[in-house]
N, C-alpha and C positions, 0 to 999 in steps of 0.2 A: 504493500499499500504506499502511495507516497501522497502527502499533504502538502500544501504550499499556501501560505499566508501573503497579502500585498505587505510588502517591505515597509512601505511608508505607514504612518501613523493611522491607518484607516479607523481604528476604534473610535477616534476622538475627532475624526474629520467630519464635516457637515456635509461633505459633497463627495461622489466619486469622480473618476476620470472616465469619460465615455466617448466613444466616437462609432459611428455607424457608415458603412459604406455599400452599394449595389452595384453589380455588375452583369450585364445581358450576357447570357449563354445560349441563346437560341441560336440552333444550326441555321445556315444559310442555304441549304438544301435538302432535298428528301433524304431520312435517315431511317433505319430499322425502328421501330416503336417497343416499348416493354409495358406490360401490364396484364396482357391478355394472351394464352396460348394459342387461340384460334383467330388471332389477328396476324396476318402474314405479310401483308402490304405494308409499303413503308408510308412515311408520312406523305400528305398531299399539300402541307399548307402551313400555316401557323394563324392561330386564333388569338392567342394572347402571348406574350413573351415569357421567357424562362428566364430566371435569374439565380445568381448567387451573393446572399446577403450576409454580410458580417457586423456584428454587434461585439465591440470590445468594451468591457467593463474593469478597469485598472488592468491587470495582467492577465484576465480571462477573457475568452472569446467563445462566442455561438455562431458557427457559420452553416445556413440554410441553404439547401440545392434543391431545384425544381427537378428532379428525378424520381425514378421508383426507388432506387437504392444505389448505396456505393460500396465496393469491396473496402474491406478493411484495411489492405495494403494501401489503397491511395488515401484512405483517412489518416493512416500513420505516417504517411509521407508529408501529408499536409501540416498535421500536427508538430513534425519535427522540424518543417522548414518555416513555421511562424515563431519558433524560439526567439528569434530578434525582439520581437515585439510583445509576446505574451509568453508565460510560461504554461496555462493549459488551454487546451481550446476542444471544443465538441463539432465534430460535422456530421450535420445531420440532414437526409434526405426527408423531403415534404412526403414523399410516397406518391407522387403524381402517376395516375395509370394512362397518361396521354403524353408523356414524355418519350425521349429516345432510350432506346436500349443505354445502358449505362453500366452494367456488371458484366465483364467478359466471362462467358460461362454459366451465367446464371441469368432467370428471367429472361429467356430468349436469346437469340444470338443476332449477331452482324453489328454488335458494338462498334461504332466508330473510333479508333484508336485516335486519330489526330484530335478530334472532338474532345475525347476524355482527356487528352492531355491539356486541351483549352480549359478545361473545367478545373482540372487539378492545379492550374496556375491562376486561374481567376479566384480558387480560394484563398490562395496565398495573397494574391493582390488584394483582394478586398479586406482581408484583415490586415494587411500593411496600412491601406489607404484610411481604415477604421482606426488603428491605433496612431497614427500620424495625426489625426484631426480629434484626438480626444481634448474634450474641454470639460469644465466642471458640471456636475450633473447630481441630479437628487433622484435616487430610486423609491418608488413607490410602487405597490402592489395591491391586488384584490381579485376578486371573483365575479365575472360577469354573471347575469341571469342565464339560466338554463335556457339555451336555444331551440330545444326539443327537436334538436335533429338527427342524432344518433341513434340507431337500432342495433340491437344484437341479430346479427345475421345466421346464428346457429339456432337460436330457441326463441320463440315469440313473445317468452316472459323472461326472457335472460338479462342478464346484468348489464347495463352500461354506465360509462363513466359520464355523468351531466356536468362535471367541474369545467368551467372556463376560466384558467387561471390568466391574468394579465399582469404583466410588468412593465411599468411605465417609466421612462427615464425625462425628466424636465430640465431644462437649464436655470439655473438660479433667478432669471426674470420672468420665470413660468411658461417660457414657450416649449413646446414639445420637440424632444430630439429623435427618441426611439419609443416603440411600442414592441413587445412579444407577446403573442396572443398562442394559446396551446388549446387544441382539443382534441378528443379522442372519436375519430370517425373517418374510415379510410376516404382520401381524395380519389373516389372512382364515381363521381356522379355519371361521368361521360363513358359511354358504354364501348365494347369492342368494334361497334361500327363507326366510331370517329377515328379519323386518321390526320386531323389537326392537331399540331401542338399545342398544350395546354396546360397551365399550373392547376387545371381544374377549380374546386371550389376555394382553395387558399390564396389563389391570385385574385380572385375577387374580393375576398375579405381583406387581403392587405390595401387594396385597392381603395374599399371605401373607409378603411381606417387613417389612409392618408389625405384623402380628400377630406377629412372631417377633421383631423387635427394638425396638418402640415407635418408631421413626423413621420420617419420612415418606419414601416411596419415589417416584422417578422412573423411569420406563422410556423409553429413547429406541431407536427402531429403526435398525438400522445399514443397510449396504448390500443392501438385499434385492430389488432389482430383478428377478432371477432365482431368488429363494428363497422357497419356501413349506414347509408342512408334509408335504408328498409327493403332493397331488390334481394331478389334469392340467387342462389349459387345453383340451382337444379338445371341451368339449360334451357327454361323456358324463355321464349322471345321477350326482348327487353321491352319496357313501356316506354313508348315514343315520347310520352308527356312527362315523364321521370326523369329521363337520361339525356338532357339537353343542355346547352350553353346558358338557355335562360333559366334553367332550374339550378344550374353552378352560380349565376347571378344572384338568383333568390337566396340562397343558402349562404353565400358568402356575406350578402347585406345582412341577414337575420343574427349571423355569429359577430359581425363588425359591431352591429346596433347592442346586441347584448353586453360585447366587451366593452363598451364605452358607456354602458350604466353601472359598471363596476365602482363601488366605493373604494378611493385611494387610501391605502393605509400606508403611515409612514413609519420610520424606525432608524436607530441609527445606521450609517452607511458602512456597513460591515461588508467586506469582500474577502471570500476564502474559496478554498477549491482542494478537491481530492478525486484519486483515480485509481482502480484497482482492476486487477485482470483477474479473472476465474476460469476456470476450464468447466466447460458443459459437456455431457456426454451425447453423442449420437447413438441410435439403435444400430446394431450389427446390420449391414447392407444385405439384402438377397442376391446370390449368385445369378450373374446374368439378367439382373433386373433392368428394365428398359424403361424410359419416359414414356407417355402415351403417344408420342410421334414417332416412336421406334427408334430413337437416339439416345445412345447411353450418355448421361450428363453426371459425370462423376470428377468433381477437380479436387479432391484432398482424398488421400489414403488413408487418413489416421481416425480414430473412433471419439477424439475428443476435440472441441474447438474452443479458441480461447476467445472470450467475450471481456470486452471492455466497458466497465461501469464508471461513470463520472458523476459528481456531484459539485454543483456550485452554490456556495452562499452569495446572493445580491440583496444588501438590505433586509427588508422584511420577507424576501423569498428565498426557498430552496428548489433548485433547479436539479433534478436527476435525470440522467440520459442514459438510456439502454439500447443495445443493439437488436436488430431483428424486427420482427412483429410481435410482440408481446400482447397477449390478451389484456382485456380491461381489468381484469381481477389484480393484475401487478398495479396499475395506477392507483386504483383504490386502496389497495392493503399498504402500498409505500406512503401514500398521503395520509391514511388514517393515523399510521403509527408514528410518522415524523412530525404531525400536528400535536401528538400526545407527548413524545418525547424531546422534542425541541421547543425553542422559542419563535420558532418561524412561524409567521401569520399565513402564509400562502406556499403550497407545495405544487410545484409542476413538474409532471412526469413524461419525459418525452420517449418515444420509441424510436426506431429507424436511425441510430446515431453510432459513429464509428463502426460501420459494418453491418450489412445485411444479409444473412445467410439462411434466413428462412422463419417459421413460425415457432413462437414459445408458447404451447397451449395450457392451460390450467390443467393440473394433473387430474380433475373429475371429467374433465374432456374425453381422455384417452380410449375409454371403454365405449363412447360413443362413435368413434372414428370420424370419419368424412374429410375433406379436402385438406385443410389445415392439417389434420394429424396424420393421415395416410397417404395424400397424394401430393402434396404441395411441393416436398423435396426433390421430386423430379423436374419440375421446373425450375428450382434453385440451383440446380446441378448439385445437389448433396447426395452423399451415400446413402443417407438414410434420414428420417426425423429425428429431431432431439428427444432424447429420453423423457420419460415421465419425470417430473422433479425438477426440471430445468429451469421454468419460470420462477418456482419457488426458490431455486437456489440464487437466482438474479434477485429476486425481490429482498431475500434475506442481505446480500451482499450490499444492496443498495442502501437499505437502512441503517447498516451497521457502519457505512461508509460515510452516511450523510451526518450520523449522531454528533461525531466530535467536531464538527464544523465550527468555527468561531461564532460565538453567540451575542447577541444583542441586550438579553434581558438584566444583565448586570450594569447596563449604562441607562436604562430607560423606567427604573422604578417598576411600578406596576405596568406601565406601558398600556398601549391601547388594546382594548378588546379584541381578541381575535374574531374574525369574522365567521358565523357558523359554517361548518365543514358542509359542503355541498354533499345531497344525500345520494346514497346508492339507489338506482331506480332500475325499475323495470317496466317495460311498454308491453300490454296486454297485445 
């Protein structure tokens, strides 16, 4: 485990130093797309731009990338390359299913290596620009109202994480510098029939936030492995009225409006970070097992995979970043435990961070099988699914990692009352 604290006297400071940057990574030619195994044609155009966005707070950085996923090797190279400007960084994929193929050997074939090199260099450059533009800022955080968008795609009455954590950075004069919003719902409003490049609903969410506040907005997808907007995975034809750009726009607007209703909670401007690697096991591969398209997709021979878990403390908020596609149970449990065990006011739990090797289902789901449990590893190019208990191991690691982060309670007396923890909800 490594723990890094801001070397300046952040405990006593009234502000942090924060900067933000956005770079366009939209391909300028047709490219292979990722997100649906039955979509084989390349992109036919661009609906909305894809971007890399970096938010630097003191010597920590969150980088978001509009792709379905990124390999852990690329993320590691980025985290190493940004060391001149920050000590700790998380590289997060928003998980849009309308972006280019972005992980060679995973989630479809045909990734453009030259474009991926551009994505990697853009991540580094965005952090550099954000770090070099750092200015005094005040971190506040809160929870927006439940936008009531997310639905459990495996169970009609299944758990969803209804929380909408919002972290805001304002300049001392009150003008908004940056907003980070996180929500647990697959960015897969657009269906396999769409061949236009798009950030899906996160792009619309960011645009509405930026138009309303003047800040640069980042969106990070939470633990959405079993969560989407309500469409099924059983192969039935898509509802043309629900899988549209208009629907993306409507969902993005609803989430942005809910986020802007957040009560902003202040706290001493603490900044801290921790990272830990943990081995998670894969089920033993079946001999000569083939993916549904008849092609063997096996990219690692070992039976374990090294997962990177990161935790940031930014003022009143803790941000936890997990790899892959965790089920919603992870964010619900991590948030509940950290709100109980720490003085954090808001907890945001991100999936799809620092590598995306597949799904991490809750242990209770293994007996039920289904795409995420039994089949998705084929499309992910993995020799087998992650073993039962992997999600719970990541959850435990995250809680133990975040607990020792520098606290603010000793500086704020009784402090503000914590906002009511978002409830665990089910939708009939």
